[in-house]
N, C-alpha and C positions, 0 to 999 in steps of 0.2 A: 376180343377176350380170349378166344380159342388160341390165337397166335401167341399171345402173352403166356398163357398156361402151358402151351407146348414148349416154348423157349425155356420156361422155368423148369419143366420136367427134364428137358435135355441137359440143362446145366447141372442139375442135382443128381441125375441118374449115374449109376456106376458106369465106368468106361467100358464100352464094347470093344471088340477087337478091331483096331485099325493100325495102319503102318506107323512105325516110329517116325519122328520128324526127320526130314531129309538133312543130310550133313552138308550137301553142296548147293542147296537152294534156299532162298529166303522163305520164311514161314512165319506165321503169327501165333503167338501163345495167348490164348484167351479163355473165356469161360467154357467153351466146348471141348477144350483139350487141356484144361488146367493141370491134369495129372502129370503132364510132361514137365511141369515146373516144380513138382513136389520135392525133389531133392536139391533144387537149385536156389529156391527163394526162401526168405524168412517167413515164418508162419503168419504174421500179420499181413504181409504183402500177398501171400498165397490166398488168404481169405478174401481180400479185395478182388483178386483175379477170379476166384471161383464165383463171386457174386456178379461178375461182369463189370466191375467198377474200374479195373485196370486191364490193359492189354499191352503186349510187347511184340514189336517186330524184330525177329531174329534173323540175322544175316550171317553167312559164312565169312570167314576171314580170307581176304585176298592176300595170299602169302607174298606175292611179288610186290604189291603196293606196300605191305608192311615192311618188307626188306628194304625197299627203296626209300623209306622214310628216314633211314639211318645211314651215316657215312661208312665208307669202307673201313675206316679206323675202328669204329665201334664193333663191326663184325669180326675184325681181326682180333681185337681184344677179347671178344666173347669166345671165339674159338680157342684162344690161349687159356681160358678158364676151365677147360674140360678136365675133370678129375681133381681140381684144386680144392673144392669146398664140399662140406657136408653140413648137417644140421645138428644143433644141440637138441637132444631128445626131450628135455624138460621144458624148454622155452621156444623151440623152433628158431632159435638164434642161428645166425650164419657162423660157421666154424671153419677155420683154416685146417685142412687135413694134416699139413706138415707140423703144426704146432699144437693143435687141439684147442686153440684159443680163438678169440674174436680176430678176424683179419685186420691187418693194419690199414689197408686201403684196397678197395674193390672198384673195378671199372669194367663196364660191359655186363652182359648177362652172366650171373654167377653159375647158372646151370644151363649150358647150351642145349642139352638134350634132357627131356623129362619124359619118363615112361609113365603112361596113363595108369598102369597097374601098380606103380610105386605107392605105398601107403603114405609117403611124405610128399607126393606130387603136388598137393594143394599148397603146401608151404613153400615149395621150390618155385611154383608159378608166382606166388605172392612176392617172393624176393626178385624174381625176374621182372615182374611188373614195376617194382620199386626202382630198379636200376635202369629200366628202359626209359624212364623219364628223368634220369639224374645227370645225363651227359653235359647239359649246358651249365650246370653248377648253380641253378636257381632260376628265378623268373618273377614276373609280377603281372597283375591284371586288375582292372576295375570291373566289377560285375554287379549283378542284382540277384538277390535272393527273393524268389516269388513264392508266397504262401498261397496254395491253391487247394480248394476242397471241391465238393460236388456242385457248389454254387458258383464256382469261378474263383478268380483271384481276390483274396481278402487282405493281402499285405504285401508291400514291396519295400525292400531295404537295399540301398546302394552302398557298396563297400569296396575296399581295395585290399589286396594281399601282396606282399613281397617276400620271397623266400631265398635262402642261401644254403646251398648244399656243400658238404665237405667230402662226401663219398660219391663215387661214380662219375667224377668230373673227367671229361675227355682231355682237358688241358693239364691233368695231373694233380697230384696231392698238394694241398696248400701247406706251406711251412708252418703257419701259425694256427693252432687249434688247441689252445691250452685247456679247454673244457671237455675235450674229446667228444665233440658233437658229430652226429650224423647230419644234422641240418637245423636251421632255425628260421623263424618267420615272424613277420609283423603284419597284423591286419587291423583295420579300423572302419567304423561305420561313417558314411558321408551324409546320408539322408535316409529318411525324413528327420526333421529337427529333434524329435523326441529321443532318437538314438545317436544323433550326431556327436562325435567325439569319443564314443566307446572304442577302446583299442585294446589289443592284446599282443603279447610277445610269447612265442612258444619256442622251446628248445627241446630237441630230441637227442638223447645221448647214445653214443656208439658202443653199447654193451648189451648184454642179454637181460639184465635185471632192472635197470633204472627206468622209472616212469618218466614220461614227458613232464617238463616243468612249464607252467603257464602263469603269466602275470597279466591280469586284466585291470584296466582303468575304467571306472564307472563314473562319468561326470556328475551324475545326480548325487552320488555319495562323496564325491571329491576324494576318492581313495582308490588305491591299487590293491587288488586282491591276488594272492598267490594260491595256486592249486596245482595238483598233479593228476595225470591220467596216463594210462598205458595204452589208450585207444589210438586208432588210426587217424589220418587227416580228416576223414569223413566224420569220425566221432568227435573230433575237436570242433569241426564246423557245426555239428549239431549242438555241442555245448555252447558255442558262440551264439547260435540262433536263440537258444533258450535264455541266455543272458540278456539278449536284446528284448525278448518277450517279458522278462522280469522288469526290465527298465520301463518298458511301455506300460506295464500295469500299475506303476507307481503314480 
């Protein structure tokens, strides 16, 4: 009982003076040092962390391994992007400095160097993250979505996703892109039976203002529904999971 009480007091007590997390060594973000995640995690996640329900192992980036994951062509194209692009202040959209408009085609990291003190650093990193995974022009995978709570796994859904990208392709710009897309993707549920056949088509437009277009087919209603969202791939995945939940509850 004393041990449990002490652990609870330590977790809830104000942080005492201890060193900042090491930048070059692995470390664990947990209840005892939850304050280190205060400006990095969404509030609901931070609360789970503070209660000891979540923990995260943080590891430094191995720059050489990261560099070697990409071809020389990718890094040459990245270097050539130095000074080419800036951001639209209102939308965080990518802007061609020469024209002041959305770039026609971007390949490689649009911002080869990002200053940590730059107020737009987060947005630039987000764009670099997007283009770091765009070189192949798309991809596909079959995967499972596992619903897990404190009692363990309560739900598993098997699905597939296939994507096609128009920006960031190392093989160059595609001639045909009449809808001016950044990318599009198809996903569908494979099992269990109560969600089998649910499918969705997503299109992301290559401009600063258009929302993503999503068409979802729900077998139980025998109808396709259209919706839009300006969210990221993770937001769309969350929307997809919620749709599966609604199907399951019927």
